[in-house]
N, C-alpha and C positions, 0 to 999 in steps of 0.2 A: 452426808452423814457427819455428825459432829463427833468430837473426841470422846464423848460419853457413849457412843454407839447408837444414838438415837437419830433416826432419819427425820429431818424437819423440812417443811416447806414454809417459807416466810414471804411476806410482802412488805414493801416499804410504805410506811404511813407518812405521806408528805406533810400533813399538818403537825403530827407529833414528832416528825423527823427522826423516826426510829423504825427498826425492823420489828414486825409482829409475826409470831408463829401462828399459822392458820391450820396446820396439820402436823402431827407427829406420830411416829411409829417406832417402837412400841409405845402404847399409850399408858400401860400399867405393867407392873411386874408379872401379871398373869399372862401377858402376851409372849413371854419368853418360853421357849420349848422346854417341857419337862421340869418346870420350876418346882413343882410339888411332888415329884417322883411319878412313878408309873400310874398309880391309881389315886393320887391325891386330888382333893378339890381345892381349887384356887378361888379366892375372893379378894376384892379390892374395896376396903372400907375406908372412906375418907382419904384416899390416896395411899393407904398402907396395904401392902400385899400380905395376905394371910393364907396359910394352907391348913387343911384339916383332912382327916381320914374319912373314907366312906363309912357309913353307919355299920357298926359291928367289927371294925378294924381299929388297930392302934398303931402308933408310929413304930417303925423298926428300931429306931434309936432316939429315945426321948431326950437325951443330952444334946444331940445334933438339932433336934427340933427346937429345943430351948435356945439355941444359938441362931435360930431362923435358917438353918440349913436343912431344907426339906427334900433334897434331891434323891435320897435313897429310900424315900417312903416311910 
């Protein structure tokens, strides 16, 4: 596990003389537990994590959501 909390498996590329990541977990922000709150929907668009509410619901605190803090739903 690296200092950023991501577990990575790497292999050494002899030709390029460098380590190459072949697997990482978590792979996106959606892989973290409860990132969007209890009933939020998480998506990963071009590497950017986004949360949204289930149809018919609204964020509990729009200000927090504006700061990309979705944990409280």
